[in-house]
C-alpha positions as a Markdown table, in Angstrom:
| # | Residue | x | y | z |
|---|---|---|---|---|
| 1 | Met | -2.8 | -22.1 | -5.9 |
| 2 | Ile | -4.0 | -18.7 | -7.0 |
| 3 | Asn | -7.7 | -18.2 | -6.4 |
| 4 | Ile | -10.0 | -17.0 | -9.2 |
| 5 | Lys | -12.7 | -14.8 | -7.8 |
| 6 | Thr | -16.4 | -15.3 | -8.7 |
| 7 | Ala | -18.6 | -12.4 | -9.6 |
| 8 | Lys | -20.2 | -12.5 | -6.1 |
| 9 | Glu | -16.8 | -12.5 | -4.5 |
| 10 | Leu | -15.6 | -9.5 | -6.6 |
| 11 | Asp | -18.7 | -7.6 | -5.6 |
| 12 | Leu | -17.9 | -8.1 | -1.9 |
| 13 | Met | -14.2 | -7.1 | -2.5 |
| 14 | Arg | -15.3 | -4.0 | -4.4 |
| 15 | Tyr | -17.3 | -2.9 | -1.4 |
| 16 | Ser | -14.5 | -3.5 | 1.1 |
| 17 | Ala | -12.0 | -1.8 | -1.2 |
| 18 | Lys | -14.3 | 1.1 | -1.8 |
| 19 | Ile | -14.3 | 1.7 | 2.0 |
| 20 | Val | -10.5 | 1.8 | 1.9 |
| 21 | Gly | -10.4 | 4.4 | -0.8 |
| 22 | Gln | -13.0 | 6.5 | 1.0 |
| 23 | Cys | -11.1 | 6.3 | 4.2 |
| 24 | Phe | -8.0 | 7.8 | 2.6 |
| 25 | Glu | -10.0 | 10.7 | 1.3 |
| 26 | Tyr | -11.5 | 11.2 | 4.7 |
| 27 | Ile | -8.3 | 11.2 | 6.7 |
| 28 | Ser | -6.5 | 13.4 | 4.2 |
| 29 | Glu | -8.3 | 16.4 | 5.7 |
| 30 | Phe | -6.7 | 15.8 | 9.1 |
| 31 | Leu | -3.1 | 15.0 | 8.1 |
| 32 | Lys | -1.4 | 18.2 | 9.2 |
| 33 | Pro | 1.4 | 19.2 | 11.6 |
| 34 | Gly | 0.4 | 18.6 | 15.2 |
| 35 | Ile | -1.8 | 15.5 | 14.8 |
| 36 | Thr | -0.5 | 12.3 | 16.5 |
| 37 | Thr | -0.4 | 9.0 | 14.6 |
| 38 | Arg | -2.7 | 7.5 | 17.3 |
| 39 | Glu | -5.3 | 10.2 | 16.5 |
| 40 | Ile | -5.1 | 9.2 | 12.8 |
| 41 | Asp | -5.6 | 5.6 | 13.7 |
| 42 | Lys | -8.7 | 6.3 | 15.8 |
| 43 | Lys | -10.2 | 8.2 | 12.9 |
| 44 | Val | -9.4 | 5.3 | 10.5 |
| 45 | Glu | -11.1 | 2.8 | 12.8 |
| 46 | Lys | -14.2 | 4.9 | 13.4 |
| 47 | Phe | -14.6 | 5.5 | 9.7 |
| 48 | Ile | -14.3 | 1.8 | 8.8 |
| 49 | Arg | -16.8 | 0.7 | 11.5 |
| 50 | Ser | -19.2 | 3.4 | 10.5 |
| 51 | Lys | -19.5 | 1.6 | 7.1 |
| 52 | Gly | -20.4 | -1.7 | 8.8 |
| 53 | Ala | -16.9 | -3.2 | 8.2 |
| 54 | Ile | -14.0 | -4.3 | 10.3 |
| 55 | Pro | -10.4 | -2.9 | 10.5 |
| 56 | Ala | -8.5 | -5.8 | 9.0 |
| 57 | Phe | -5.2 | -5.1 | 10.6 |
| 58 | Lys | -6.3 | -4.8 | 14.2 |
| 59 | Gly | -5.1 | -7.9 | 16.0 |
| 60 | Leu | -3.6 | -9.4 | 12.9 |
| 61 | Tyr | -0.3 | -11.1 | 13.8 |
| 62 | Gly | -0.7 | -9.2 | 17.1 |
| 63 | Phe | -0.7 | -5.8 | 15.5 |
| 64 | Pro | -2.3 | -3.4 | 18.1 |
| 65 | Ala | -3.9 | -0.8 | 15.8 |
| 66 | Ser | -6.3 | -0.4 | 12.8 |
| 67 | Ala | -3.8 | 1.3 | 10.4 |
| 68 | Cys | 0.0 | 1.0 | 9.8 |
| 69 | Ile | 1.3 | 4.5 | 10.0 |
| 70 | Ser | 5.0 | 5.0 | 9.0 |
| 71 | Val | 6.9 | 8.3 | 9.0 |
| 72 | Asp | 9.9 | 9.2 | 6.8 |
| 73 | Glu | 12.5 | 6.4 | 7.2 |
| 74 | Glu | 9.8 | 4.0 | 8.4 |
| 75 | Val | 8.9 | 1.9 | 5.4 |
| 76 | Val | 5.9 | 0.0 | 6.6 |
| 77 | His | 4.1 | -1.4 | 9.6 |
| 78 | Gly | 4.5 | 1.7 | 11.8 |
| 79 | Val | 2.7 | 1.4 | 15.1 |
| 80 | Pro | 0.5 | 4.4 | 15.9 |
| 81 | Ser | 1.3 | 6.2 | 19.1 |
| 82 | Lys | 0.0 | 9.2 | 21.1 |
| 83 | Lys | 3.6 | 10.3 | 21.5 |
| 84 | Arg | 4.3 | 10.5 | 17.8 |
| 85 | Val | 3.3 | 14.0 | 16.6 |
| 86 | Leu | 3.5 | 14.7 | 12.9 |
| 87 | Glu | 5.8 | 17.6 | 11.9 |
| 88 | Glu | 6.0 | 20.0 | 9.0 |
| 89 | Gly | 8.1 | 18.5 | 6.2 |
| 90 | Glu | 7.6 | 14.8 | 7.0 |
| 91 | Ile | 6.0 | 12.2 | 4.8 |
| 92 | Val | 3.7 | 9.6 | 6.3 |
| 93 | Ser | 2.6 | 6.3 | 4.7 |
| 94 | Val | -0.8 | 5.1 | 5.9 |
| 95 | Asp | -1.7 | 1.4 | 5.1 |
| 96 | Ile | -5.3 | 0.5 | 5.6 |
| 97 | Gly | -7.1 | -2.9 | 5.4 |
| 98 | Val | -10.9 | -3.5 | 5.5 |
| 99 | Leu | -12.8 | -6.7 | 6.1 |
| 100 | Tyr | -16.4 | -6.8 | 4.9 |
| 101 | Glu | -18.6 | -9.9 | 4.8 |
| 102 | Gly | -15.5 | -12.2 | 4.7 |
| 103 | Tyr | -13.5 | -10.3 | 2.0 |
| 104 | Tyr | -10.6 | -7.9 | 2.1 |
| 105 | Gly | -9.5 | -4.6 | 0.6 |
| 106 | Asp | -6.0 | -3.3 | 1.2 |
| 107 | Ala | -4.2 | -0.1 | 0.1 |
| 108 | Ala | -1.5 | 2.4 | 1.2 |
| 109 | Tyr | -0.9 | 6.0 | 0.5 |
| 110 | Thr | 2.0 | 8.4 | 1.3 |
| 111 | Phe | 0.9 | 11.9 | 2.4 |
| 112 | Pro | 3.1 | 15.0 | 2.6 |
| 113 | Ile | 2.8 | 16.9 | 5.9 |
| 114 | Gly | 2.7 | 20.5 | 5.1 |
| 115 | Asn | 5.5 | 21.7 | 2.8 |
| 116 | Val | 8.0 | 18.9 | 2.1 |
| 117 | Ser | 11.4 | 19.0 | 0.4 |
| 118 | Ser | 11.8 | 18.6 | -3.4 |
| 119 | Glu | 13.7 | 15.4 | -2.6 |
| 120 | Lys | 10.7 | 13.9 | -0.9 |
| 121 | Lys | 8.3 | 15.1 | -3.5 |
| 122 | Glu | 10.2 | 13.4 | -6.2 |
| 123 | Leu | 10.4 | 10.2 | -4.1 |
| 124 | Met | 6.6 | 10.2 | -3.7 |
| 125 | Arg | 5.9 | 11.0 | -7.3 |
| 126 | Thr | 8.2 | 8.3 | -8.6 |
| 127 | Thr | 6.8 | 5.7 | -6.2 |
| 128 | Trp | 3.2 | 6.5 | -7.3 |
| 129 | Glu | 4.3 | 6.3 | -11.0 |
| 130 | Ser | 6.0 | 2.9 | -10.2 |
| 131 | Leu | 2.7 | 1.6 | -8.8 |
| 132 | Met | 0.8 | 2.7 | -11.8 |
| 133 | Lys | 3.3 | 1.1 | -14.2 |
| 134 | Gly | 3.0 | -2.1 | -12.2 |
| 135 | Ile | -0.8 | -2.0 | -12.3 |
| 136 | Asp | -0.7 | -1.4 | -16.1 |
| 137 | Lys | 0.9 | -4.9 | -16.4 |
| 138 | Ala | -1.8 | -6.6 | -14.3 |
| 139 | Arg | -3.7 | -8.0 | -17.3 |
| 140 | Ala | -4.7 | -11.5 | -18.3 |
| 141 | Gly | -2.0 | -13.0 | -20.5 |
| 142 | Asn | 0.9 | -11.2 | -18.9 |
| 143 | Arg | 3.3 | -12.9 | -16.5 |
| 144 | Leu | 3.4 | -12.1 | -12.8 |
| 145 | Ser | 7.0 | -10.8 | -13.0 |
| 146 | Asp | 5.9 | -8.2 | -15.6 |
| 147 | Ile | 4.4 | -6.2 | -12.7 |
| 148 | Gly | 7.6 | -6.1 | -10.6 |
| 149 | Ala | 9.9 | -5.7 | -13.6 |
| 150 | Ser | 8.0 | -2.5 | -14.6 |
| 151 | Ile | 8.1 | -1.2 | -11.0 |
| 152 | Gln | 11.8 | -1.8 | -10.7 |
| 153 | Ala | 12.7 | -0.4 | -14.0 |
| 154 | His | 10.9 | 2.9 | -13.4 |
| 155 | Ala | 12.2 | 3.4 | -9.8 |
| 156 | Glu | 15.7 | 2.5 | -10.6 |
| 157 | Ser | 15.8 | 4.7 | -13.7 |
| 158 | Arg | 15.2 | 7.6 | -11.3 |
| 159 | Gly | 18.0 | 6.6 | -9.0 |
| 160 | Tyr | 15.9 | 5.0 | -6.2 |
| 161 | Ser | 16.1 | 1.5 | -4.7 |
| 162 | Val | 13.4 | -1.1 | -4.4 |
| 163 | Val | 12.8 | -2.9 | -1.1 |
| 164 | Arg | 13.1 | -6.6 | -1.8 |
| 165 | Thr | 12.4 | -8.2 | 1.5 |
| 166 | Leu | 8.8 | -7.0 | 1.5 |
| 167 | Val | 6.4 | -7.8 | -1.4 |
| 168 | Gly | 2.8 | -7.5 | -2.5 |
| 169 | His | 0.4 | -10.4 | -2.4 |
| 170 | Gly | -2.8 | -12.0 | -3.5 |
| 171 | Ile | -5.9 | -11.0 | -1.6 |
| 172 | Gly | -9.5 | -12.0 | -1.2 |
| 173 | Lys | -11.0 | -14.2 | 1.4 |
| 174 | Ala | -7.7 | -13.9 | 3.2 |
| 175 | Leu | -5.7 | -10.7 | 3.5 |
| 176 | His | -2.6 | -12.5 | 2.3 |
| 177 | Glu | -3.1 | -15.1 | -0.4 |
| 178 | Glu | -0.9 | -16.6 | -3.1 |
| 179 | Pro | 0.9 | -15.3 | -5.1 |
| 180 | Gln | 3.6 | -13.1 | -3.6 |
| 181 | Val | 4.0 | -10.0 | -5.9 |
| 182 | Pro | 7.6 | -8.8 | -5.8 |
| 183 | Asn | 8.4 | -5.2 | -6.8 |
| 184 | Tyr | 11.3 | -6.3 | -8.9 |
| 185 | Gly | 12.2 | -9.1 | -11.4 |
| 186 | Lys | 12.6 | -9.9 | -15.1 |
| 187 | Met | 9.8 | -9.7 | -17.7 |
| 188 | Gly | 8.1 | -12.8 | -18.8 |
| 189 | Lys | 8.7 | -14.9 | -15.7 |
| 190 | Gly | 6.3 | -16.5 | -13.1 |
| 191 | Pro | 2.6 | -17.6 | -13.3 |
| 192 | Leu | 0.4 | -16.5 | -16.2 |
| 193 | Leu | -2.0 | -13.9 | -15.0 |
| 194 | Lys | -5.7 | -14.8 | -15.5 |
| 195 | Ser | -9.0 | -12.9 | -15.3 |
| 196 | Gly | -10.4 | -13.1 | -11.8 |
| 197 | Phe | -7.1 | -12.9 | -10.0 |
| 198 | Thr | -7.0 | -10.2 | -7.3 |
| 199 | Leu | -3.6 | -8.7 | -6.2 |
| 200 | Ala | -2.4 | -6.1 | -3.7 |
| 201 | Ile | 0.4 | -4.4 | -5.6 |
| 202 | Glu | 2.6 | -2.2 | -3.3 |
| 203 | Pro | 5.9 | -0.8 | -4.2 |
| 204 | Met | 8.1 | 0.4 | -1.3 |
| 205 | Ile | 10.8 | 2.7 | -2.7 |
| 206 | Asn | 13.7 | 4.2 | -0.9 |
| 207 | Ile | 15.9 | 7.2 | -1.5 |
| 208 | Gly | 19.0 | 5.4 | -0.2 |
| 209 | Thr | 19.7 | 1.7 | 0.3 |
| 210 | Glu | 17.2 | -1.0 | -0.3 |
| 211 | Thr | 18.2 | -2.7 | 3.0 |
| 212 | Val | 15.7 | -2.5 | 5.8 |
| 213 | Thr | 15.7 | -3.5 | 9.5 |
| 214 | Glu | 13.0 | -4.1 | 12.1 |
| 215 | Ala | 12.6 | -1.6 | 14.9 |
| 216 | Ser | 12.6 | -2.6 | 18.6 |
| 217 | Asp | 8.7 | -2.6 | 18.7 |
| 218 | Gly | 8.8 | -5.8 | 16.6 |
| 219 | Phe | 6.6 | -4.3 | 13.9 |
| 220 | Thr | 8.0 | -1.2 | 12.3 |
| 221 | Ile | 10.3 | -1.7 | 9.3 |
| 222 | Val | 12.9 | 1.1 | 8.8 |
| 223 | Thr | 15.5 | 1.9 | 6.2 |
| 224 | Gln | 19.0 | 0.9 | 7.4 |
| 225 | Asp | 20.5 | 4.2 | 6.4 |
| 226 | Gln | 17.6 | 6.2 | 8.0 |
| 227 | Lys | 16.7 | 7.9 | 4.6 |
| 228 | Pro | 13.1 | 8.4 | 3.6 |
| 229 | Ser | 10.9 | 5.8 | 2.0 |
| 230 | Ala | 7.5 | 6.0 | 0.2 |
| 231 | His | 4.8 | 3.3 | -0.1 |
| 232 | Tyr | 1.7 | 3.2 | -2.3 |
| 233 | Glu | -0.6 | 0.3 | -2.8 |
| 234 | His | -3.8 | -0.7 | -4.6 |
| 235 | Thr | -6.0 | -3.8 | -4.6 |
| 236 | Val | -6.4 | -4.7 | -8.3 |
| 237 | His | -8.6 | -7.1 | -10.2 |
| 238 | Ile | -6.9 | -8.8 | -13.2 |
| 239 | Arg | -9.0 | -8.5 | -16.4 |
| 240 | Asp | -8.5 | -9.2 | -20.1 |
| 241 | Gly | -8.5 | -5.5 | -20.9 |
| 242 | Glu | -7.8 | -2.7 | -18.4 |
| 243 | Pro | -6.9 | -3.7 | -14.9 |
| 244 | Glu | -9.6 | -2.7 | -12.4 |
| 245 | Ile | -8.4 | -0.8 | -9.4 |
| 246 | Leu | -10.7 | -1.8 | -6.6 |
| 247 | Thr | -9.3 | 0.7 | -3.9 |
| 248 | Gln | -9.9 | 3.7 | -6.2 |
| 249 | His | -9.8 | 7.2 | -4.6 |
| 250 | Gln | -9.4 | 10.8 | -5.8 |
| 251 | Leu | -6.0 | 11.5 | -4.3 |
| 252 | Thr | -3.0 | 12.1 | -6.4 |
| 253 | Pro | 0.5 | 12.7 | -4.9 |
| 254 | Leu | 1.2 | 16.4 | -4.5 |
| 255 | Gly | -2.0 | 17.3 | -6.5 |
């Protein structure tokens, strides 16, 4: 069953999601060569708690940190470490979840570290555009698969592959609710979208193969061919007209 959120529930989600967006803007100032992924994680946790909220990922499924921080070929669920120092030319995906008064916000953003290659810039730009095209289909009256079909069509038209073993999800009183939101599919399939649905839409796009594997830490997902991946995500409220992006922020890939 897909939950339809009440006005009160949406207000609580807007606040948790607002914190997520603000956190990305905050940490963007520190994401430079020389910082460790553990230092980033500490800043994320401190910021979230300063807003009276809880880092949603910490302890979830045994995850040991407040943010998933994934570098280059790491697709998602990267575990922050004091040994992992960010270097010039890398791209880093930061996934942040916030719990406030029993309701969740969730988003991800891929940042360039210093000057990155044109290949990585285009990957980031295309993944962001794919997210926006998916969000544009998140309207009452459309079908769930319209979201993924739009993401897939844009990414593949640029020569990239779409990760299929990991998907977006419903969100609200639980971090992961029904329905699953694939980043691929055919138009016109799946449940009818209704006003009041809230979804976390999150394309994960690879330069090379779509195939991914799990690293030895039991959390980090990496591309099988070790080529870079990008990940962007927003929590979105389905409406009759324009979709409402709850995790809004002022960042745009590469300016």
